[in-house]
C-alpha positions as CSV (number, residue, x, y, z in Angstrom):
1,M,-21.3,-24.4,-4.7
2,V,-17.4,-25.0,-4.8
3,R,-15.8,-24.7,-1.3
4,M,-12.7,-22.6,-1.0
5,S,-9.5,-24.0,0.4
6,A,-8.1,-22.6,3.5
7,E,-5.5,-20.8,1.4
8,E,-8.1,-19.3,-0.9
9,R,-10.1,-18.2,2.2
10,R,-7.0,-16.7,3.7
11,E,-6.4,-14.8,0.6
12,S,-10.0,-13.4,0.6
13,V,-9.5,-12.4,4.3
14,I,-6.3,-10.4,3.3
15,S,-8.3,-8.6,0.5
16,A,-11.2,-8.0,2.7
17,A,-9.0,-6.8,5.6
18,T,-7.1,-4.4,3.1
19,T,-10.4,-2.8,2.2
20,E,-11.6,-2.6,5.9
21,F,-8.3,-1.3,7.4
22,A,-7.9,1.1,4.5
23,R,-11.2,2.7,5.5
24,G,-11.2,2.4,9.2
25,G,-7.5,2.0,10.2
26,Y,-6.2,-0.6,12.8
27,H,-8.1,0.6,15.8
28,G,-11.3,1.5,13.9
29,T,-11.7,-1.8,12.2
30,S,-13.4,-4.7,13.9
31,T,-12.5,-8.4,13.0
32,E,-16.4,-8.8,12.9
33,A,-16.4,-6.4,9.9
34,I,-13.7,-8.3,8.1
35,A,-15.4,-11.7,8.8
36,R,-18.8,-10.3,7.5
37,R,-17.1,-8.9,4.4
38,V,-15.6,-12.3,3.7
39,G,-18.7,-14.2,4.6
40,V,-17.2,-16.3,7.5
41,S,-17.6,-16.4,11.3
42,Q,-15.2,-14.7,13.5
43,P,-14.1,-18.1,15.0
44,Y,-13.3,-19.3,11.5
45,L,-11.4,-16.0,10.9
46,F,-9.3,-16.8,13.9
47,R,-8.5,-20.4,12.6
48,L,-6.8,-18.6,9.7
49,F,-5.1,-15.9,11.6
50,P,-4.3,-15.8,15.4
51,G,-5.7,-12.3,15.9
52,K,-6.4,-8.9,14.5
53,K,-2.8,-7.9,14.6
54,A,-1.8,-10.8,12.3
55,I,-4.5,-10.0,10.0
56,F,-3.4,-6.4,9.8
57,L,0.3,-7.3,9.3
58,A,-0.8,-9.8,6.5
59,A,-2.7,-7.0,4.8
60,A,0.3,-4.6,5.3
61,E,2.7,-7.2,3.9
62,R,0.5,-7.7,0.8
63,C,0.2,-4.0,0.3
64,V,3.9,-3.5,0.3
65,E,4.5,-6.5,-1.9
66,D,2.0,-5.3,-4.4
67,T,3.7,-1.9,-4.5
68,I,7.1,-3.6,-4.9
69,R,5.8,-5.7,-7.8
70,T,4.3,-2.6,-9.4
71,F,7.6,-0.8,-9.4
72,A,9.6,-3.9,-10.5
73,E,7.4,-4.7,-13.4
74,A,7.3,-1.1,-14.6
75,A,11.1,-0.7,-14.4
76,E,12.0,-4.1,-15.9
77,G,14.7,-3.6,-18.5
78,L,14.8,0.2,-17.9
79,E,17.3,2.5,-16.1
80,G,17.5,6.0,-14.9
81,E,15.0,8.6,-16.1
82,E,13.1,5.9,-18.2
83,A,12.7,3.8,-15.1
84,L,11.7,6.7,-12.9
85,H,9.0,7.8,-15.3
86,A,7.8,4.2,-15.9
87,M,7.5,3.5,-12.1
88,A,5.9,6.8,-11.4
89,N,3.3,6.3,-14.1
90,A,2.6,2.7,-12.9
91,Y,2.1,3.8,-9.3
92,T,-0.1,6.7,-10.0
93,K,-2.3,4.5,-12.2
94,V,-2.5,1.8,-9.4
95,I,-3.5,4.3,-6.7
96,A,-6.1,5.9,-9.0
97,E,-7.6,2.5,-9.8
98,R,-7.2,0.9,-6.5
99,P,-7.5,3.7,-3.9
100,E,-7.7,1.1,-1.0
101,R,-4.0,0.4,-1.6
102,L,-3.1,4.0,-1.1
103,M,-5.3,4.2,2.0
104,M,-3.8,0.9,3.4
105,Q,-0.3,2.4,3.0
106,M,-1.4,5.5,5.0
107,Q,-3.1,3.3,7.6
108,M,0.2,1.3,8.0
109,Y,2.2,4.4,9.0
110,V,-0.4,5.5,11.4
111,A,-0.6,2.0,13.0
112,V,3.2,1.9,13.4
113,A,3.2,5.3,15.2
114,A,0.3,4.3,17.5
115,A,1.8,0.8,18.2
116,E,5.3,2.3,19.0
117,Q,3.7,4.8,21.5
118,E,2.2,1.7,23.2
119,G,5.5,0.0,23.3
120,D,4.7,-2.5,20.5
121,R,7.6,-2.5,18.0
122,E,6.4,-5.5,15.9
123,F,4.3,-3.3,13.6
124,G,7.2,-0.9,12.9
125,E,9.7,-3.7,12.4
126,S,7.4,-5.4,9.8
127,V,6.5,-2.2,8.0
128,R,10.1,-0.9,8.0
129,A,11.4,-4.1,6.5
130,G,8.8,-3.8,3.8
131,W,9.8,-0.2,3.2
132,M,13.5,-1.3,2.8
133,R,12.5,-3.9,0.2
134,L,10.6,-1.2,-1.6
135,W,13.6,1.1,-1.3
136,D,16.0,-1.6,-2.8
137,T,13.4,-2.2,-5.6
138,V,13.5,1.4,-6.9
139,H,17.1,2.1,-6.0
140,V,18.8,-0.1,-8.5
141,P,16.8,1.1,-11.6
142,L,17.4,4.7,-10.5
143,G,21.2,4.1,-10.9
144,A,21.8,3.1,-7.2
145,D,21.8,6.8,-6.6
146,V,20.7,7.7,-3.0
147,G,19.6,11.1,-4.0
148,E,17.5,9.9,-6.9
149,T,15.9,7.2,-4.8
150,T,15.1,9.6,-1.9
151,T,13.7,12.2,-4.3
152,F,11.5,9.5,-6.1
153,L,10.1,8.2,-2.8
154,A,9.6,11.7,-1.5
155,Y,7.5,12.5,-4.5
156,G,5.6,9.3,-4.0
157,M,4.8,10.3,-0.3
158,L,3.7,13.8,-1.6
159,I,1.4,12.1,-4.2
160,N,0.0,9.8,-1.4
161,C,-0.8,12.8,0.7
162,L,-2.3,14.9,-2.1
163,V,-4.5,12.1,-3.2
164,G,-5.4,11.1,0.5
165,M,-6.5,14.7,1.1
166,G,-8.6,14.8,-2.0
167,F,-6.8,17.3,-4.1
168,P,-8.4,17.3,-7.6
169,P,-6.2,16.5,-10.6
170,E,-6.4,20.0,-11.9
171,H,-5.4,21.7,-8.6
172,R,-2.2,23.9,-8.7
173,V,-0.5,21.7,-6.1
174,W,0.1,19.0,-8.8
175,E,1.9,21.5,-11.1
176,G,5.4,20.9,-9.6
177,L,5.3,17.2,-10.2
178,Y,6.9,15.7,-13.3
179,P,4.2,14.7,-15.7
180,S,4.4,11.0,-15.2
181,A,3.8,11.5,-11.5
182,R,0.6,13.7,-12.0
183,I,-2.8,12.2,-11.4
184,T,-4.3,14.3,-14.1
185,G,-7.2,12.5,-15.6
186,R,-6.6,9.4,-13.7
187,L,-9.1,10.1,-10.9
188,E,-11.9,10.6,-13.2
189,K,-14.2,7.6,-13.9
């Protein structure tokens, strides 16, 4: 059996943590569950990350970076409406195929609100910094138009909420979305 390097193991922890946090949120997920999913002991987990918060923030960072990469690759060489539809289509495809990414995003927002209520601003600072990188990634292909960027991201949050609440693709709530943003047929396996 080939042994994983510490970096490979760290990557497997981030992947497992994304799945676990997506399902249970920050407060509802134990480091024991993450360690078990990876197949390591908790002490080994804490050699890779200093604590649960660091694991969550690494998973959140990965989630944001994956979303940024999705948008950047989809919009490459495109502008305006072409970029908008390409990014919308790529995003809806990703969240249909990898629902843990969507749920991790939703859990990030909840974790920020809960942490800030407790006086911990680190969660929020990290997630907001990622959000701003995401904003900038979509802003330029959309013509650096604040209104277009806001509308695009607002539609994205609506899509997140509809999918998170389990509205089926044929439900009437999807009718107002532009075709490239609709989940129609993508949630079916």
